[in-house]
C-alpha positions, 0 to 999 in steps of 0.5 A: 805916582808922587811917592815913586817920583820922590823915591827916584829923586832921592836915589838920584840925589844920593848917587850924585852925592856919592859920585861927587865925594868920589870925584873929590877924593880922586882929585885929591889923590891926583894932586898929591901924586902930581906934587910928590912925583917932582920929589921922586924924579929929581934928575932924569939923566942917564948917569946915576950916582948911587954913592950919595942921593937924596930921598925926600927930606933926608940924605944918605951916604953909602960910605957912612957906617951905621952906629954900633950896638953895644952888646952884653955877653951871654952867661956861662950857663947860656954859652954852654947850652948853646954849645952842647944843645944847639951847635949840633943843629947848625951847619959846620961852616957857621957853628963856630960863629953861632955857637962858640965854645964857652970860655970855661970849656976852652981852658980845660 
């Protein structure tokens, strides 16, 4: 009888520990949500301004252009391969943009 009581008591203790750990995690999640919801809801007015807005610690301007990326031209061999082998598989409206005629073939 004492062994059975001890086993049940250990199960109750383990269950209580698991519940308290879960409760602690739930409280941390709730606190995190409550702290960060203030950052998400800055202005509750009906007029929204989509040109400039602040999200967390950085701002975004819709009129600013992204930085340009420097590109390297394809080799003449690769240009010819694109034009001869891949261009036939590209829709006509996009063919000249995707697979333009190589420079050497244009002049001849």
